[in-house]
C-alpha positions, 0 to 999 in steps of 0.5 A, a space after each residue: 500500500 502506497 503512502 498516498 493510499 494509506 493517507 486516504 484510508 486513514 482519512 476515510 477511517 476518521 470520517 467513519 468515527 462519528 458513526 462508530 461513536 454514535 453506535 457506542 453511545 447507544 450501548 452505554 448512554 440511553 437517549 433522553 426522553 425529550 431534547 430541544 430541536 429548535 431555537 428562536 432565541 437563547 432558549 429552545 421553542 421546539 422539542 423532539 424525542 431523544 430516540 428520534 434525534 438519535 435515529 436521524 443523526 445515526 442515519 446521516 452519520 452512517 451514510 457519510 461513513 459508507 460514502 467515505 469508505 467507498 471514496 477511500 477504497 475506490 482509488 481507481 475511480 475517484 481522483 485523489 484531489 476529489 477524494 480529499 475534498 469529498 472525504 473532508 465534506 463527508 467527515 464534516 457532515 457526519 461529525 456535525 450530525 453526531 455532535 447535534 445529537 450529543 449536544 442536545 442530549 448532553 445539554 439536556 443532561 447538564 441543564 436538567 431540563 430540555 427547556 433550559 438548554 442554551 442555543 450554544 448547544 445548537 451552534 456547537 455542532 457546526 464548529 465540530 463539523 468544521 474541525 472534523 472536516 479540516 482534520 480529514 482534509 489534512 490526513 488525506 494530504 497528497 504524497 510527493 510528486 515525481 518532478 521528472 514525470 511532470 516535466 515529461 508532460 510539458 511540451 519541450 519548447 515550453 519547458 523551463 531551462 536555466 537562465 542567467 540572472 538579468 534585469 528583466 522588467 515585470 510583465 502585467 495585465 488586467 483580466 475582468 470576468 463578467 460571469 464572476 461579477 454577476 455571481 458575486 452580486 447574486 451570492 451577495 443578494 441571496 445570502 443577505 436575504 438569508 441572513 436577514 431572515 436568520 436574524 429574525 429567527 435567532 441572533 446567533 444563527 443570523 450572525 453565523 449566516 452573515 459571516 458566511 455571506 461576507 466571506 462568500 461574497 468577498 471571495 467571489 468578488 475578489 476574482 471578478 477583476 484581477 491583475 496577473 503579474 510576472 516578476 522575479 518571484 513568479 506569477 501572482 494574481 492580485 484582486 483589484 476589487 479587494 486588497 488580497 492576493 488570490 493566487 501565487 505560483 512561485 518561480 521555483 514551482 514552474 516547470 513549463 509555460 505555454 501561450 495557447 488558446 484556452 477552450 472553456 469546454 476543456 477547462 470546465 467552463 467560463 469563470 473560475 474553474 477547478 478540476 482535479 488536475 487543473 485550475 483555470 480563470 476563463 473570461 470567454 475563451 481565447 489566448 492565455 497562459 498555461 503554467 505547469 506546476 511541480 505539483 503536477 497541476 496546471 493553471 490556465 489564465 485567459 489573457 484578454 489583451 490578445 496573443 502577443 500579450 499572452 506570448 510576452 507573459 509566457 516568455 517573462 515567466 519562463 525567464 523568471 522560472 529559469 533564473 530561479 532554476 539557475 540560482 537553485 542549481 548553483 546554491 
């Protein structure tokens, strides 16, 4: 068993733990007769049976456990990058489901009555689910990639070769995506309305939804207009909407650069697209850069200013990566 497969199996086992924990809890800790299920303020206003809540939590955690096991085992069917995210998602959902039952039951035990259980016990499962997902993601980290194998996939004329240090001027261009701008507006409107409705139900849930709304809208808006810059450090994409760097490819990680037409159908569509072996920033399809990274992944970015600007960017990044290669070889 390779180390990559071992890590995938470990992450799958971690995702199955919430289901096993619920089965163990059922044998040593009988569910309460009555537990809270809904809050409109600090205290609950909806209740259900402990056995009913346990059954729902067990079903959700059980489904996540079986699905995570299948993803972990079917390595030939599920790509490694997809499996990492899928197992993390399943682990998070299963952990949140188990924590929902444990929180309501333990909160009832500590408070002495289900009517006295504070809303914090309803919010805690979200934190538990997030932690469970992050741990699964870290456990399923990718193994080392053979550098020569990646280089062999790069067209020979596009490979990085050592270059003597020079005083080359930085190259930069600006790219705008109407698709991502519209998506950011849509996400912002929908999540704002959701946050307002959530505030009317519970201030705590409203606060949580508001934070998610700000984060999701800001992340999408950051990609709607970016500056693509090449300098001696490598390739950088910096948002011109928010003061953040959305992507950086260090020069020493670049193994090849191509100036070529980017077909949206081959890269997942228009906008910011993520696939198991490549990521792309496509506006409408046309000339762009394709960067071959040492990790084995490719990054494609459309250059709306045309083929000549894209070719100049490719040459600039090849020089930057070549200088980094020469410096690394001489150190």
